[in-house]
N, C-alpha and C positions, 0 to 999 in steps of 0.2 A: 738629092743624094740616098736618103732617110729612107722613104717611100722604095727606092728601087732595090736598097739592101733587104728590107724587109720583104717586098716580094721576092726576090732571091733564095731566102731563108724559107719563106713559106713553100715554096716550088719544091727545095731541097727535102723540105718535111713531108710533103705530100708524095715524092717520089720514094722517101724512106718508105712510108705507108702503105704504098701499093707494092714496093720489092718486100717487104715482109711479109704481105698476105699473102703473096702468090709463090715465095720463096721457097726452091727446092734444093736440099744443100745432097750432095753424093758423095762420097767419100772415093778416093782414089785407090785402086787396086795395084799391087806392084806384084812381080813376079820374082821372087827370090832364087838364085843361083842353085838352091836344093830344095826342091819341093815349091808349092804356091802359098805364099803367106798373104794375107789381105790386113793392111794398114788402112789405116785413118790418118790422113792429113787435113790441117785449116785450109780450107779454098781462101788462096788467095785471090782477088779478084783484081783486076786492070787499076793502076793508081786513079787513073781520072771515072772511074766507075765508084768510087767510095764516098757515096755520099754522106756517109758519118762525119767522114774526115773534112770534106766540104764545108759542112756547118762549123766544125771546130777554126778551121783556119781562114772561114769568112768571116766569122768575133774579130779574130786578129786583124784580118786585112782589111776590117773598116776602118782603120786608122789611116788607108790611102788616102782620101781626099786632103786629108790634111798637108800632105806632101805637097799638092800644089793646089791651094784654096783659091785662087781666082783662075783655074782652068778651065773650060769648058766642060759640060757633065759628060760629052761621050768619052774627053781623057781623062778622067776621074774613074769613070767607068771599065775603062783598058788598064789601069794602073792598078783599081781595086782588083780585077780579073788575074794579072798578074802576079800581081803579090801574094792574092792565096793559092793561084796555081803553085810557086815556088815554093811558100809555104807546105801545102800539102806533098810536094814529090821530097821535100827534105823529111817528113814525117815518115814516108815510105823507103827511104834510104837508109832509116835506122833499124836496129835487130829487131822489136816486136812493133805492132801498131799502139798498145797504150804506152810506151817506153816513147814513142813518136810524138802520141797527142801530146804527152807530159812537155815535152819540148815543149811543142808549138804554144802548150798554156803558158810557161815558162817564161817564152819571150816576150807573150802578154804583157803578165804581168813587170816584168824586168823596163817595156817601153811606157806602159801606163805610170809605173813608180817615177821613174825618170820626165818624166813630162810632167806629173804632179809638182816636180821642185824644179822646174825650169820655165814656168808659162803658162802652160797646162793650154797650150795651140792646140795637140792634139783632141784633148777631152773636149774642146771647145768645136771644132773645126771635123772629127770623126764622124762617120756616119752616124754614130747614137750620141753625139756633141750635145752639151746644154747651152750652147750656143748665148750664154750668158759672160758677161765681163769680168766676172769672179774669176781667180784660177783655183781650179780642183777638180774632184771628181764627181762626175755626178750620179743619180740614181743607177741609170743605167749601164752605165760602166762601171759603177760601183759592183753590181749584182753576178757583174760580169769577171770582177777580179777575183771576188770570194767563188764562184764556180770555177775558175781557172785554177786558184790555189787546190779547189778539191779536184782537179786532174793530175795536177804536178803531183799532190800527196800520193794519187795513184800510182804514177808513173815510181816514184820513191820506193813506196812498197814490194813493187814488182822488179825492182832489182835487189831487193831484199837489204833495206836500208833501214837505220833506226826507226823503229816505230816511234820513238819519242820527238824525231824530226819534222815530223809532221805536225804532229802538237804543236811544236817552235813556229814553225811557218804559220799556221794558222792564226798563231798570237801576234805574231809581228806584221801580218796583213790586217789583223784586226786595230792592232795598233797604228798604222799608217792610214786606214779608212777613218778613222777615229780624227786624226789629225787632218788630211787633208779630202776629206769627205765633203759636199757641202750640204750636207746633211745628217741631222743627227740619227737617223734610220740605217747609215751603211754603218757607223759604229756599234749601232747595237745589233744590228742583223749579224757582221762576222764577230763580234765578241761573244756572241748565244753559240754563232755556229764552232767558236776555237773552244769554247769551255764545253761544248756537248763532246766533241771530239778529243778532247784531253782530257776529261776522265774516263772515259771508254780504255782509251788508249793505257791509263795508268793505271786501270782495274786490270786491266790484261796483264800487263807487264806483271802484275802481283801475283795473279793468279797462275800466270807461266812460273814463276821464280818457284812457288809452293809444288808444281809438276816435278819441277828440276829435283827438288829435297828430296820428293818421294822415288824419284827414280834411283837417285843416289844414297838413298838411306844405308841401303845394305852391303856399298860396293867396299872393298878394303882397301884401296888408295883412292883419294880423289883429288883428281887433275885439275877442278873446276873450284876455282873461290868463287864460293856463294856470297851474294850481297845480303846486308841483313835488312834492309828496304829503307835506310836511312836517306841513301840518293833519290829514290822516289820521293822520299817526304820534301825534299829541298826543291826536285821538279816541279810536284805540284805545287810549293810555295811561290817557286820563280813564275811558272803557268798563270797562278790565281792573281799576282801582283802584275802582268802583262794586262790580264783581261781587266782587271780594275781600274788601270790607270788610262785603259782605253774609253772605258765605261764614263770615266770622270772627265775625257777630252770630249768626248762625242757631245755632253751636256744632257738636258732633260729632253726625252722625245715630246713631240706634240703633234697629235690628228692633225693632219693638213689635208683640208677640200680640196681634190683635183676636179678640174674641168674636162669635159670631152674634147676631144683632139681630131681630127681627121684619120691621125696615126693609131687610134685605138682601134679600129676597126682591123687593122693589119694584126696588131698584138692578139687581138681576140682568136682570129683566125688561126695564126702561128699558136697558140696555147689551146686551141680545141684537136688541130692536126697531130700535135706531138702527144697531148695525153690522151687520142683514140690508139694513137701508135702504141705507147708506153703500157695502156691496159690490154693493147691485143698480145702482146708479148712478154706479158707481166712475169712468166716464168725467169725471164733472161735478169740476170743481176751484174750487171757490167762492173759493178763496185763492190767494193767490201762493205758489210755493213755497217761498221761503224761512220765511215764517209757518207753512205747514202743517208745516216740519220743526223749527221752534220749537215749536209745538203739542204736537206728537207728543212729543219730546224731555222737555219740560216734564210733560207728563201720567204719561208715563210714570214719571219719577222720581219725582215726587211721589206717587205710589201705591205703589214700592216701598219707599219710607221712612215711608209714612203707617200710622196705626192702623187707617183707614177704607179700603182701598184701592178697595173693590168701588163706591165709595159714588164713589170720586175719578173712576175708571175711566170709572164709568156718564155722571157728570155733564162730562166732557171729549167721551164720546160725542155726549150729548145736544145740546150747544151747539156741535156742528161740522154733525152732523145739520142743525141751524136754517138757517145759512147755504147748507148741499145744496139743500135746500128753496125757499131764493129765487131760486135760479140755475135749479133747474127749473123754477119758475113765470114767470120770465122770460126764456128763451131759448128764441127762435123756430127755426123748422126753416124753414128756406127751399126751395121748392118750384118746378118746372118751373115757365115763363109759360103761364098759361092764354090759350086761343086768345078772342080779343075779338072778334064783330062790329061793324064798323064804319060797316055799310050798303050799301045797293045790291043789286045780285042776288046771288043764290046762284050 
């Protein structure tokens, strides 16, 4: 099932590269009741054509083989397609695509975290399962968990949630992977990612409060109570404590030599395809800068310390390519106003 899952993801990645290469985005034109007004709206394709969404939901749908581990391969494939298709339809039923993707990523995190404390059957028997007797999270599902966390953080910021919430979420993910990860690479990668994001969030909160003070300095009445910054120091101490505990729990990382396996070719093909697509559309930034940096640092750290570096890099690129696809399909191009005839003689 692993080879079929990787072939499916490679096909979706190639679909995205070809689509983004030849994509033409034309805004819709609406006629108002009084005169003609040009308005641009995001192009919304049919949900079955959302290749970026398919990549994301397939990463969660990869748990399908664990539902019926003794079933024949064809039935496992059917379960995978049904589960992935249902998740994709759910993501499109929500208000916006980033929020829908965040819900799917959150479901993946919840499923993997509950599985890790209840025997770890899904992490062993899923499409990317480690197939070991040990109960825990392997490197491949671990990097998916880190990336799922980033996608959930993007959804939280999209609905204008407190930015400190994303720092705490990534800190808790680091603590969990340090506890249940089967290698120190996961704990270290998630912790470095959490530290990178937390420092950026705290710095931004501090600078934003300074801007608020400047804008309210000459106002006769202040209706907003400004903080003196002590709460940020407390948040910073708590986040640093979480990361310190995660590093202590992870243990000392050791570089583990990895041998080549038949799956390495799939990972290499997926990594190259997604890398080409990302470089081709590098002007598209589907994530905030802070999340991009945390994503990059976490994936690279995990890959350097992992026994499966090629697989970690490939999956990190794959799930970054998915939101790029969303941005490509929903970003309109503004054209000059079209001439509209209102009647009368020419």
